[in-house]
Structure formats: C-alpha cells, structure tokens
C-alpha positions in Angstrom: 0.0 0.0 0.0 1.3 3.5 -0.9 2.2 6.0 1.8 -0.5 8.0 3.4 0.6 11.6 3.8 -0.6 13.9 6.6 -1.1 16.6 3.9 -1.3 16.6 0.2 -0.9 20.1 -1.3 -2.3 20.7 -4.7 -0.4 23.5 -6.3 3.1 25.0 -5.5 2.4 28.8 -5.7 3.1 31.1 -2.7 0.1 29.5 -0.8 0.9 25.9 -1.6 4.7 25.7 -1.1 4.7 28.0 2.0 1.9 25.9 3.5 3.9 22.8 2.7 7.0 24.2 4.3 5.2 25.3 7.5 3.4 21.9 7.8 6.7 20.0 7.3 8.4 22.2 9.9 5.6 21.2 12.3 6.5 17.6 11.8 3.8 16.5 9.3 4.5 14.4 6.3 3.7 16.4 3.1 3.3 15.7 -0.6 3.3 18.7 -2.9 1.7 18.2 -6.3 2.5 20.6 -9.2 1.7 20.4 -12.9 4.0 23.2 -13.9 6.9 25.0 -12.4 7.5 25.4 -8.7 6.5 28.8 -7.4 3.3 29.1 -9.4 2.2 32.2 -11.3 3.9 34.6 -8.8 7.4 33.3 -9.4 7.1 32.3 -13.0 4.6 34.7 -14.6 3.6 37.3 -12.1 5.2 39.1 -9.1 8.9 38.2 -9.7 9.4 38.5 -13.4 7.4 41.7 -13.7 9.5 43.3 -10.9 12.7 42.2 -12.7 11.5 44.0 -15.8 10.4 47.0 -13.8 13.9 47.2 -12.2 15.5 47.4 -15.6 12.9 49.9 -16.8 13.2 52.2 -13.8 17.0 52.1 -14.0 16.9 53.1 -17.6 14.4 55.9 -16.8 16.8 57.1 -14.0 19.8 57.1 -16.4 17.9 59.0 -19.1 17.0 61.6 -16.6 20.3 61.8 -14.9 21.0 65.3 -16.3 18.6 66.7 -13.6 21.3 65.6 -11.1 24.1 67.1 -13.1 25.2 63.7 -14.5 26.0 63.5 -18.2 25.2 60.2 -19.9 25.4 59.8 -23.7 24.1 57.2 -26.0 21.8 55.5 -23.4 20.3 52.2 -24.7 19.3 48.8 -23.6 19.5 45.2 -24.8 16.0 43.6 -24.5 17.5 40.1 -24.9 19.7 40.6 -21.9 16.8 42.0 -19.8 14.7 39.0 -20.6 17.7 36.7 -20.0 18.2 38.1 -16.6 14.5 37.5 -15.9 14.9 33.9 -16.6 18.1 33.6 -14.6 16.6 35.2 -11.5 13.4 33.1 -11.7 15.5 29.9 -12.1 17.6 30.9 -9.1 14.5 31.4 -6.9 12.9 28.1 -8.1 16.1 26.3 -7.1 15.9 27.9 -3.7 12.3 26.7 -3.2 13.2 23.2 -4.4 16.1 23.1 -1.9 13.9 24.2 1.0 11.2 21.6 0.1 13.8 18.8 -0.1 15.5 19.9 3.1 12.2 19.8 5.0 11.4 16.3 3.6 8.5 17.4 1.3 7.7 14.8 -1.4 7.2 16.5 -4.8 5.0 14.9 -7.5 5.0 16.4 -10.9 1.7 16.3 -12.9 -1.8 17.5 -13.0 -3.7 16.4 -9.9 -7.4 15.8 -9.5 -9.3 15.0 -6.3 -11.0 11.6 -6.6 -12.2 10.9 -3.0 -11.9 12.2 0.5 -8.4 10.8 0.8 -7.1 10.4 -2.7 -5.7 12.5 -5.6 -5.0 11.1 -9.0 -1.9 12.4 -10.7 -1.6 11.0 -14.2 -2.2 7.4 -13.1 -0.6 7.7 -9.7 -2.7 7.7 -6.6 -1.7 10.1 -3.8 -3.2 9.1 -0.4 -3.6 11.7 2.4 -5.4 12.6 5.6 -5.8 16.3 4.8 -5.5 18.3 1.6 -4.7 22.0 0.9 -6.0 23.2 -2.4 -3.8 25.9 -3.8 -4.4 25.7 -7.6 -4.3 29.5 -8.2 -5.9 31.5 -11.0 -5.5 32.5 -14.6 -5.9 35.7 -16.6 -9.5 36.7 -17.3 -10.8 37.3 -20.8 -13.7 39.5 -22.0 -16.8 38.0 -23.8 -15.9 39.6 -27.1 -12.1 39.7 -26.7 -10.0 36.5 -26.3 -6.3 35.9 -25.9 -4.5 35.2 -29.2 -0.8 35.2 -29.3 -1.0 34.8 -33.1 -3.0 38.0 -33.7 -1.4 39.9 -30.8 -4.0 39.9 -28.0 -1.8 39.1 -25.0 -2.3 38.0 -21.4 0.1 39.1 -18.7 1.8 35.7 -19.1 2.2 36.2 -22.8 3.8 39.7 -22.3 6.5 38.1 -20.2 7.5 35.9 -23.2 7.6 38.4 -26.0 10.8 38.6 -28.1 10.5 42.2 -29.4 9.0 45.4 -28.0 5.9 46.5 -29.9 5.9 50.0 -31.3 2.4 50.6 -29.7 0.5 48.7 -27.0 -3.1 49.1 -26.0 -3.7 48.0 -22.4 -7.3 47.1 -21.6 -7.6 47.4 -17.8 -6.0 50.1 -15.6 -5.5 47.9 -12.5 -2.2 46.8 -11.0 -1.2 44.6 -13.9 -2.1 47.1 -16.5 -0.3 50.0 -14.8 2.9 48.0 -14.1 3.1 46.8 -17.7 2.4 50.3 -18.9 5.4 51.5 -16.9 7.7 48.8 -18.2 7.0 49.2 -21.9 6.7 53.0 -21.8 10.2 53.1 -20.3 11.4 50.8 -23.1 10.1 53.1 -25.8 6.6 51.7 -26.5 3.7 54.0 -27.2 1.1 53.1 -24.4 -2.6 53.7 -24.1 -4.5 52.5 -21.1 -8.3 52.0 -21.4 -10.1 51.7 -18.0 -13.8 51.1 -17.6 -14.1 52.9 -14.2 -13.5 56.5 -13.4 -9.9 56.0 -12.2 -6.9 53.8 -12.8 -6.3 51.4 -9.8 -10.1 51.2 -9.1 -9.6 49.6 -5.7 -7.3 52.4 -4.4 -7.9 55.8 -2.9 -8.9 58.3 -5.6 -6.2 60.9 -4.5 -3.5 58.3 -4.6 -4.7 56.9 -8.0 -4.8 60.5 -9.4 -1.2 61.1 -8.2 0.0 58.1 -10.1 -2.1 59.0 -13.2 -0.5 62.4 -13.3 3.0 61.0 -13.3 2.2 58.4 -15.9 0.7 61.0 -18.2 3.8 63.2 -17.7 5.8 60.3 -19.3 3.5 60.2 -22.3 1.2 57.4 -21.3 -2.3 58.0 -22.6 -5.0 57.1 -20.0 -8.7 56.9 -20.9 -11.0 56.3 -17.9 -14.7 55.8 -18.1 -14.0 54.1 -21.4 -15.0 50.8 -22.9 -13.6 49.0 -25.9 -16.6 48.3 -28.2 -15.0 47.0 -31.3 -11.7 45.3 -32.2 -10.7 45.0 -35.8 -7.6 43.3 -37.1 -5.7 45.2 -39.8 -4.5 43.5 -43.0 -1.0 44.9 -42.4 -1.0 43.7 -38.8 -2.1 45.4 -35.6 -5.6 46.6 -34.6 -8.1 49.4 -35.1 -9.9 49.8 -31.8 -13.1 51.7 -31.3 -14.4 52.9 -27.9 -17.8 53.7 -26.6 -17.1 57.4 -26.9 -16.3 57.0 -30.6 -12.5 57.2 -30.2 -10.3 55.2 -32.6 -7.0 53.7 -31.4 -4.5 52.1 -33.7 -2.1 49.8 -32.0 0.3 47.0 -32.8 -0.4 44.8 -29.8 -3.0 44.5 -27.0 -2.6 43.5 -23.4 -5.8 42.3 -21.9 -5.5 42.9 -18.1 -9.1 42.7 -16.8 -8.5 40.6 -13.7 -8.0 36.9 -12.9 -10.3 33.8 -12.6 -9.9 31.1 -9.9 -8.9 27.6 -11.2 -11.1 25.7 -8.9 -13.2 24.1 -11.6 -10.2 22.0 -12.8 -9.3 20.1 -9.6 -12.2 17.7 -8.9 -14.2 19.6 -6.2 -17.4 17.9 -7.1 -15.9 14.5 -6.2 -16.1 15.3 -2.5 -18.7 18.0 -2.5 -16.6 21.1 -1.7 -18.6 24.3 -1.9 -17.6 26.7 -4.6 -19.0 29.4 -6.8 -17.9 28.6 -10.4 -14.5 27.5 -9.1 -14.1 30.0 -6.3 -13.8 28.0 -3.1 -15.5 29.0 0.1 -13.5 28.7 3.4 -13.8 29.8 7.0 -11.2 31.9 8.9 -9.1 28.7 9.5 -9.0 28.2 5.7 -11.1 25.0 6.0 -13.7 24.2 3.4 -17.1 22.7 4.2 -15.4 19.3 4.0 -13.4 18.9 7.3 -10.1 17.6 5.9 -10.0 19.9 2.9 -8.5 23.4 3.1 -8.0 26.0 0.4 -5.6 29.0 0.1 -4.6 31.7 -2.4 -6.1 32.9 -5.6 -8.6 30.0 -5.8 -10.5 31.8 -3.0 -11.1 34.8 -5.2 -10.3 37.3 -2.4 -7.2 39.4 -2.8 -5.0 37.7 -5.6 -1.9 38.7 -3.5 1.0 36.4 -3.1 1.8 37.5 0.4 -1.8 36.8 1.5 -1.7 33.4 -0.1 1.5 32.6 1.8 -0.1 33.6 5.1 -3.2 31.6 4.3 -0.9 28.6 3.6 0.6 29.0 7.1 -2.8 29.3 8.7 -4.0 26.1 7.0 -0.8 24.2 7.9 -1.1 25.3 11.6 -4.7 24.3 11.8 -4.0 20.9 10.3 -1.3 20.5 13.0 -3.8 21.2 15.7 -2.9 24.9 16.3 -6.0 27.2 16.1 -4.8 29.9 13.8 -7.2 32.3 12.0 -6.8 34.6 9.0 -7.2 38.3 9.4 -7.5 40.4 6.3 -7.8 43.8 8.0 -4.1 44.8 7.8 -3.0 43.5 4.4 -0.7 45.8 2.4 -1.5 46.3 -1.3 1.4 47.4 -3.5 1.8 48.6 -7.1 5.5 48.7 -8.2 5.2 51.5 -10.8 7.4 54.6 -10.7 6.4 56.1 -8.4 5.1 53.2 -6.4 1.6 53.0 -4.8 0.9 51.1 -1.6 -2.1 51.0 0.8 -3.6 49.2 3.7 -7.1 49.2 5.2 -9.9 51.5 4.0 -9.8 54.2 1.5 -11.7 57.5 2.2 -14.5 56.4 -0.1 -14.8 53.0 1.6 -15.1 54.7 5.0 -17.7 57.2 3.7 -19.7 54.3 2.2 -19.7 52.6 5.6 -20.9 55.9 7.3 -17.8 56.1 9.4 -17.0 59.5 10.7 -13.4 60.1 9.6 -10.5 62.5 9.8 -8.0 62.7 6.9 -4.4 63.6 7.0 -2.4 64.4 3.8 1.1 65.3 3.1 2.6 66.1 -0.3 6.1 64.8 -1.2 6.8 68.2 -2.6 7.4 69.3 1.0 9.7 66.3 1.9 13.4 66.9 2.0 14.5 63.4 1.0 12.2 63.4 -1.9 13.7 66.7 -3.1 17.2 65.3 -2.7 16.3 62.2 -4.7 14.5 64.3 -7.3 11.5 62.1 -6.6 9.1 64.5 -5.1 6.0 63.4 -6.9 3.1 61.9 -5.0 1.7 62.1 -1.5 0.8 60.2 1.7 -2.7 59.9 3.0 -3.9 58.6 6.4 -7.4 58.1 7.6 -8.6 57.8 11.2 -12.1 57.3 12.7 -13.6 59.7 15.3 -11.8 57.9 18.1 -8.4 58.6 16.4 -7.9 54.9 15.4 -6.0 54.6 12.1 -8.3 52.8 9.7 -6.5 53.3 6.4 -3.3 54.6 4.8 -1.9 55.0 1.3 1.2 56.3 -0.4 2.2 57.3 -3.9 5.9 57.7 -3.5 9.4 56.2 -4.0 9.7 53.0 -1.9 6.0 53.1 -1.0 6.0 49.2 -1.0 8.5 49.3 1.8 7.1 52.2 3.8 3.5 51.0 3.9 4.5 48.4 6.6 5.0 51.2 9.1 1.3 52.0 8.7 0.4 48.3 8.9 2.3 47.9 12.2 0.6 51.0 13.6 -2.9 49.7 12.7 -2.2 46.2 13.9 -0.9 47.5 17.2 -3.8 49.9 17.7 -1.7 53.0 17.9 -3.8 56.2 17.7 -2.9 58.7 15.0 -2.0 61.3 17.6 0.5 58.9 19.2 1.7 57.7 15.8 2.5 61.3 14.9 4.8 61.6 17.9 7.2 58.9 16.8 10.5 60.6 15.8 11.5 59.8 12.3 15.1 60.2 10.9 15.7 63.2 8.7 15.9 63.3 5.8 13.7 60.3 4.9 10.6 59.7 2.9 9.0 58.1 6.0 8.8 61.6 7.6 5.9 62.2 5.2 4.0 59.4 7.1 4.7 61.2 10.4 3.5 64.5 8.9 0.3 62.9 7.5 -0.4 61.5 10.9 0.1 65.0 12.4 -2.2 66.5 9.7 -5.1 64.3 10.9 -5.2 66.6 13.9 -4.2 69.7 12.0 -0.7 69.7 13.4 1.5 69.0 10.3 4.7 71.0 10.5 5.9 71.3 6.9 2.6 71.2 5.1 2.0 74.3 3.0 
C-alpha cells in the first residue's frame, strides 16, 4: 500500500509551497503536487518576473533623466534580450531555492496535473496520492472578455504572454488600468513603446484611494502614457497589415500593434475535482472559513482560488494558517491589515480602508495628507511626486493609509504595524523619524489628521 501523507498540497504557488514548508516544519508528512513550475504564477509569470523587468525599466528611466542631477550620460540604450535573459536567470535561481527548501524539509514532490477523486485520494496521471488532509492551492488564470479573447498569433496578449515576447511593440493598448495594466504600462513605456490604457471605471487602480490613484495617473501622463478612464472598448478590428483598429464607446479610434488584456483573474477551482467530494464553490471560487477550512473537514484552500485578494503574500499567510490548523494549532486569518502594492514609478501602496470606503460605511473620519513636494529626502532624490494619506475614525484609530511615492511598497508596513498594534494617529505622529527620509511624510500625514502638520504648506 502506498504511503498516506498527513497533507497533500495541490499547487506550488506562494500559498501551496509555503503551506507545505510550514506543515513540514511542524512535523507533518507532506506531498506537494504541481503540474507546472515550482512557485506558481507569482514566481514564473507574475510578481517576480514583472519586478525584474520594472527594475531594468526604472534604472533606464533614471539614467535617461540623470541630467537633472548634473550627470551627463550619452548614447543610453538597452538590450532587451539581456533584460529577458536576466529575468529567466533570477526566476530559475529562486525556483532552485524553493526546491532546496522543500527537499531539506522532507516534502515529497510529485509532478503532474492532480485531481481530487475521493476524501483521501488525488490522482496524478495514473498515480494515486493518499492523504489525511488536503490543501487546495491551484491559483488563478488571466481573465478574458466575452468579445475579446487571448490570441498570441494575432497579438492579443495575457500578462503571461507579455513576459515571453521577443520584441518590444511600437504601440500597445492595455485594456484594464488595474495593478497589472499599470505595471506593464510603466515597463514598456520606459522601453520606448507608445502606451494607451483604457479603463472602464472612473480611475486607474479602481480599488485604491482616488487621491493616490490620481497622483500616479498624473505622473504616468507626464511620461507620455495616454490614459482613458470611463471608457470601454466596443470594437476590435484586425488590420491587414498587422495590428488593430480599436473603437471605444465614446467613438475614439485607437490604432495599435499589440493588445494587453488585463481585466482581472479567474480562480482555477473548476479544474481540480471539487465535485468528487462536495466542496462548496461558486464557479470555481472555493468557500472557506477563517481557518482556511472548506465545508469538508479535511480539505483546506488558500490563495487565488478563493477569489479574495489575488496577492502572493496573502496566499502565503493563508498557507501558514492552513498548515497550523491541520497540525492542531488554532490559527485564524485576518485580512484587516493586508498591504497592497503597485510597483510603478512612483510606487503605490495602501492598507485598510480608502476614504471612499469609509464614507460608504458611514464612518466619521479625519483625513491627513502630506505632499512629497514638502519632503526633504524626496527633493534630494529628485522624486518629489506623490503624497501620503492617512485616515482615522472619530476615536483617532487609524483605519487606512496610502502612499504614492518612491519606496511606497517598503514604507507601507509602518502603517500596517501601527494599525495592527492599535496605535492612535496622535501617538503615531509623535514617533520621531530620521531626517531626511521619505518616511517623515507618514509622520507629517499623521500630524495632519489633527491639523498639526509642521511642513505642510
């Protein structure tokens, strides 16, 4: 009889492999099943490769604008093959790191497409994996529109497709102004591509605070990126000579060589055999409780398949929570203090509620704002675009924070810690910050909540 594992993990993305590592650390026997590459979408076609390209794009942008710092640089260029080659090398290096950790912790790895067949079995291409508990971490895939489908041949790309292209298009239409759309706009604009973003809602980054979204929009437009909000693509016509003629609902025509369709993601739950054991789901989106447990006692689910945040760091923490609960430790997931980051130039980062969310919930709020134009470090770095915004309730509890700034993805954790710890905005504003630093803007925004900002004009 084949081995019975304490846990079978279906999928090796940030939720799956981190859950497997935590469970193994707790002394459980674990089998990790993966049909593709270790690390899932995040490592292979999402978080990591896009940030690698953004690093090259931002460095190129810095060099091209070095004259503002008194630095003369002539004949600036780039080698796209080298950029893409570095992407592959870094991804491969990180995959090897995950493999090393899994092997060191004694996690068995099975390669192939797994499907749940009973309460205690998964079939993987003719092989039966037996288990006591299962963590489903099968992730998500890029969403399409009813009238617009992915086609590498014609040039309608998904985010995964964009990470495999060999040549930079002369022009790119990005349908969807969310995180993925904005990051790819930044990358390819920096590399010389003519970019147009079409967004259905009234702002790019629809889930973020309007002031922060407008700060980023202003900077992207300065760089020549065209942004059309409250706009819908109504017609897509392929041209005989290649490329597309696009018509929008407000009768605009856009001619472009390629299209990036970035309208969200779809959970992969329909593909893994949920019906075999009666796991509750909504068209592949699995339902769980705060312990990450499904309606079937020995089945847990984490990551994108839950359709909640589509954030790698959330999936990883969900994997930890699932592993701990299977080991008998009563952990629960809390989504109140999750940082959200966009790695554009400047970056955007936020946590908690936006001003609009708070108003919608009828929460009496106080708002503090501080522009980077008044920050010494931002002036030194020649990166004084953007702002910091903090929101507190009537009891002075911080309920939300957002930044559009250099290093926002690093700085946001200061706000996360303050919120998690229950520090009042008045107390938060008293914490001495080093000068000159961008983080002083957070302190000033906290002071501004109670009308005590020092350097705000």
